[in-house]
C-alpha positions as CSV (number, residue, x, y, z in Angstrom):
1,M,7.4,-68.4,70.4
2,G,8.7,-65.4,72.2
3,K,7.6,-61.8,71.9
4,F,8.8,-58.3,72.4
5,I,6.5,-56.1,74.5
6,I,6.9,-52.3,74.2
7,T,5.9,-50.4,77.2
8,K,6.3,-46.8,78.4
9,R,8.1,-46.1,81.7
10,T,6.8,-43.6,84.3
11,N,9.4,-41.1,83.1
12,G,7.9,-41.3,79.5
13,Q,10.7,-43.3,78.0
14,Y,9.9,-46.5,76.0
15,Q,11.4,-49.8,76.7
16,F,10.9,-53.4,75.6
17,N,11.0,-56.8,77.3
18,L,11.6,-60.0,75.5
19,E,9.4,-62.7,76.8
20,A,10.0,-66.5,76.3
21,A,7.1,-68.7,75.2
22,N,6.3,-69.4,78.9
23,G,5.7,-65.6,79.5
24,K,8.9,-65.1,81.6
25,V,11.0,-61.9,80.8
26,I,14.4,-63.0,79.6
27,L,15.8,-59.6,78.4
28,T,15.0,-56.0,79.2
29,S,16.1,-53.0,77.2
30,E,17.4,-49.5,78.3
31,G,15.0,-46.6,78.1
32,Y,14.5,-44.9,74.8
33,T,13.2,-41.4,74.3
34,T,11.3,-42.3,71.2
35,K,9.3,-45.3,70.0
36,A,11.3,-45.5,66.8
37,G,14.5,-45.8,68.9
38,C,12.9,-48.6,70.9
39,S,11.9,-50.4,67.6
40,K,15.5,-50.1,66.3
41,G,16.6,-51.6,69.6
42,I,14.4,-54.6,69.0
43,E,15.8,-55.1,65.5
44,S,19.3,-54.9,66.9
45,V,18.4,-57.7,69.4
46,K,17.0,-59.8,66.6
47,A,20.1,-59.3,64.6
48,N,22.6,-59.9,67.3
49,A,20.9,-62.6,69.4
50,P,22.2,-65.6,67.5
51,T,25.9,-64.6,67.9
52,D,27.4,-66.0,71.1
53,A,30.2,-63.5,71.2
54,R,27.6,-60.7,71.7
55,Y,26.8,-62.0,75.2
56,D,28.7,-60.6,78.1
57,R,28.3,-63.0,81.0
58,K,28.5,-61.2,84.4
59,I,28.2,-61.8,88.1
60,A,26.6,-59.1,90.3
61,K,28.0,-58.0,93.6
62,N,25.5,-60.2,95.4
63,G,26.7,-63.2,93.6
64,S,23.8,-63.4,91.1
65,H,24.5,-64.2,87.5
66,Y,23.2,-62.2,84.5
67,F,24.2,-61.2,81.0
68,N,24.2,-58.2,78.7
69,L,23.5,-58.5,75.0
70,K,25.7,-56.1,73.0
71,A,25.4,-54.8,69.5
72,T,28.4,-54.9,67.1
73,N,29.4,-51.4,68.3
74,G,29.7,-52.7,71.9
75,E,26.6,-50.9,73.2
76,I,24.4,-52.8,75.6
77,I,21.0,-53.5,73.9
78,G,19.5,-55.7,76.6
79,T,20.1,-57.0,80.1
80,S,18.8,-60.2,81.6
81,Q,17.1,-61.0,84.8
82,M,19.2,-62.2,87.7
83,Y,19.9,-65.9,88.0
84,T,21.1,-68.0,90.9
85,T,23.6,-70.0,89.0
86,A,25.8,-69.7,85.9
87,D,24.0,-72.7,84.3
88,A,20.6,-70.9,84.7
89,R,22.1,-67.8,83.2
90,D,23.5,-69.8,80.2
91,K,20.0,-71.3,79.7
92,G,18.7,-67.7,79.6
93,I,21.2,-66.9,76.8
94,E,20.0,-69.9,74.9
95,S,16.4,-68.8,75.3
96,V,17.2,-65.4,73.9
97,K,19.1,-67.0,70.9
98,E,16.0,-69.2,70.3
99,N,13.2,-66.7,70.9
100,A,14.5,-63.3,69.7
101,P,15.1,-63.7,65.9
102,S,11.4,-64.6,65.1
103,A,9.7,-63.0,68.1
104,E,6.6,-60.9,67.3
105,V,6.4,-57.3,68.6
106,V,3.5,-56.3,70.8
107,D,3.1,-52.5,71.3
108,E,1.3,-51.9,74.6
109,T,1.7,-48.1,74.3
110,I,-1.1,-47.7,71.7
């Protein structure tokens, strides 16, 4: 079972990482000025993760593959790690679909 980990960046903003059951980070959020905003971002990931159309599959300038998960309004709510192949990226998407909806939330800022 995956989990969302809420942390605080050095600039004081909150962020979350979605970790798969094996502990690998599969999605990272933007920075949020409030913890409440960060929590809403997590809820948006949980709601949007099962829908394949919400994933924007990309290729970085260096040839690495990654994806963005977008909310219904088109805003990016999470970005993946970099993958060496499109197949590995697509497996990352499947992992988010599988892990996000029921992932527990761990707040490491307390």
